[in-house]
C-alpha positions in Angstrom: -66.3 -63.1 -9.5 -64.6 -65.6 -11.8 -64.8 -63.0 -14.7 -63.1 -60.4 -12.5 -60.4 -62.9 -11.5 -59.8 -63.7 -15.2 -59.5 -60.0 -16.1 -57.0 -59.6 -13.2 -55.1 -62.5 -14.5 -54.9 -61.0 -18.0 -53.6 -57.8 -16.4 -51.0 -59.7 -14.5 -50.0 -61.5 -17.7 -49.7 -58.4 -19.6 -47.4 -56.9 -16.9 -45.4 -60.0 -16.5 -44.8 -60.0 -20.4 -43.9 -56.3 -20.3 -41.5 -56.9 -17.4 -39.8 -60.0 -18.6 -39.7 -59.3 -22.4 -39.2 -55.6 -22.6 -37.8 -54.2 -19.4 -35.4 -57.1 -18.9 -33.9 -56.6 -22.5 -33.1 -52.9 -21.9 -29.4 -52.9 -21.6 -29.1 -49.8 -19.5 -31.3 -51.1 -16.7 -29.6 -53.5 -14.3 -32.2 -53.1 -11.6 -35.8 -53.6 -12.9 -39.0 -52.3 -11.3 -41.4 -55.0 -9.9 -44.5 -54.0 -11.7 -46.2 -57.3 -11.1 -45.7 -56.8 -7.4 -47.4 -53.3 -7.6 -50.3 -54.7 -9.6 -50.7 -57.6 -7.1 -50.8 -55.2 -4.1 -53.3 -53.0 -5.9 -55.6 -55.9 -6.6 -55.2 -57.1 -3.0 -56.0 -53.8 -1.4 -59.1 -53.3 -3.6 -60.5 -56.8 -3.4 -59.3 -58.5 -0.2 -57.5 -61.5 0.9 -58.9 -64.1 -1.6 -58.1 -62.0 -4.6 -54.8 -61.0 -3.1 -53.7 -64.6 -2.7 -54.9 -65.7 -6.0 -53.5 -62.7 -7.9 -50.3 -63.1 -6.0 -50.0 -66.8 -6.8 -51.0 -66.3 -10.4 -48.5 -63.4 -11.0 -45.7 -65.2 -9.2 -46.4 -68.4 -11.1 -46.3 -66.4 -14.4 -43.1 -64.8 -13.3 -41.6 -68.3 -12.4 -42.4 -69.5 -15.9 -40.7 -66.6 -17.6 -37.7 -66.1 -15.3 -34.7 -68.2 -14.2 -35.6 -68.1 -10.4 -36.3 -71.3 -8.7 -39.7 -72.5 -9.6 -42.3 -71.3 -7.0 -40.1 -68.7 -5.4 -42.0 -65.7 -6.9 -45.3 -67.5 -6.4 -44.7 -68.0 -2.7 -43.4 -64.6 -2.0 -46.3 -62.8 -3.9 -48.9 -65.0 -2.3 -47.8 -63.9 1.1 -47.7 -60.3 0.0 -51.2 -60.7 -1.6 -52.6 -62.1 1.7 -51.1 -59.3 3.7 -52.2 -56.6 1.2 -55.7 -58.1 1.3 -56.0 -57.6 5.0 -56.2 -53.9 4.3 -59.2 -54.2 1.9 -60.8 -50.9 1.2 -59.1 -49.3 4.2 -56.4 -47.6 2.2 -57.0 -44.9 -0.4 -54.8 -45.6 -3.4 -55.8 -42.6 -5.5 -53.3 -40.1 -4.3 -49.5 -39.9 -4.7 -48.1 -40.1 -1.2 -49.9 -43.3 0.0 -49.1 -45.3 -3.2 -45.5 -44.1 -2.8 -45.4 -45.4 0.8 -47.1 -48.7 -0.3 -44.4 -49.1 -2.9 -41.7 -48.8 -0.3 -43.4 -51.1 2.2 -44.3 -53.8 -0.3 -40.9 -53.9 -1.8 -39.4 -54.2 1.7 -41.8 -56.9 2.4 -40.9 -58.7 -0.7 -37.1 -58.5 0.2 -37.7 -59.7 3.8 -39.9 -62.6 2.6 -37.4 -63.6 0.0 -34.6 -63.4 2.5 -36.4 -65.7 4.9 -37.1 -68.1 2.1 -33.4 -68.1 1.2 -32.5 -68.9 4.8 -35.1 -71.7 5.0 -34.1 -73.2 1.6 -30.3 -73.1 1.1 -30.4 -73.9 -2.5 -32.2 -70.6 -3.1 -29.7 -67.8 -3.8 -29.5 -65.5 -0.8 -31.3 -62.2 -1.1 -29.2 -59.3 0.1 -31.4 -56.7 1.9 -28.6 -54.3 2.5 -27.3 -53.9 -1.1 -27.4 -50.7 -3.1 -29.4 -52.5 -5.7 -32.2 -53.3 -3.4 -32.3 -49.7 -2.2 -32.5 -48.6 -5.8 -35.3 -51.1 -6.4 -37.3 -49.8 -3.5 -36.9 -46.2 -4.8 -38.0 -47.2 -8.4 -41.0 -49.2 -7.1 -42.0 -46.2 -4.8 -41.8 -43.7 -7.6 -43.7 -46.0 -10.1 -46.4 -47.0 -7.6 -48.5 -43.9 -8.0 -48.4 -44.1 -11.8 -49.2 -47.8 -11.7 -52.1 -47.3 -9.3 -53.3 -44.4 -11.3 -53.3 -46.6 -14.5 -55.1 -49.4 -12.8 -57.7 -46.9 -11.4 -58.8 -46.4 -15.0 -59.8 -50.1 -15.2 -61.1 -50.2 -11.6 -64.6 -51.3 -12.6 -63.2 -54.3 -14.5 -60.8 -55.5 -11.7 -62.7 -54.6 -8.4 -65.1 -56.9 -6.9 -68.3 -55.4 -5.4 -68.6 -57.1 -2.0 -72.4 -56.8 -2.1 -72.5 -59.0 -5.1 -70.2 -61.7 -3.7 -71.9 -62.2 -0.3 
């Protein structure tokens, strides 16, 4: 189980580095897709709450290290999302196109709502605008990229999915 978690952490690190070093430096993109969020929800849905929380916290902490956001903001939001995604363990089929598309919409909305609540509770955190055009575009980008991200991660499913029979 620890080996699977370390492999998941390496996947998250790779996606964090891709998102923060390559996607953030493309001058034409003002709104970035949140690939780390999509990887986190994939891991959570396939492995349960424990892996969802740990991968959400790990991915969020890595994003906090590489971004200018207040330290812990990404970790908190993604930990909550990982827990919620983990409650749907093995009950959602992520191999199609429509379901990952809907998951991309829902998880991005959940990220926005969670970040908005955090910005209300902590006034020093910049307020998150749920009704902006940029957020709607981010929802659309994440929804379109979710099936491709899930399909990519399905290739490595044996490496990052825990067999429940071996854990218990």
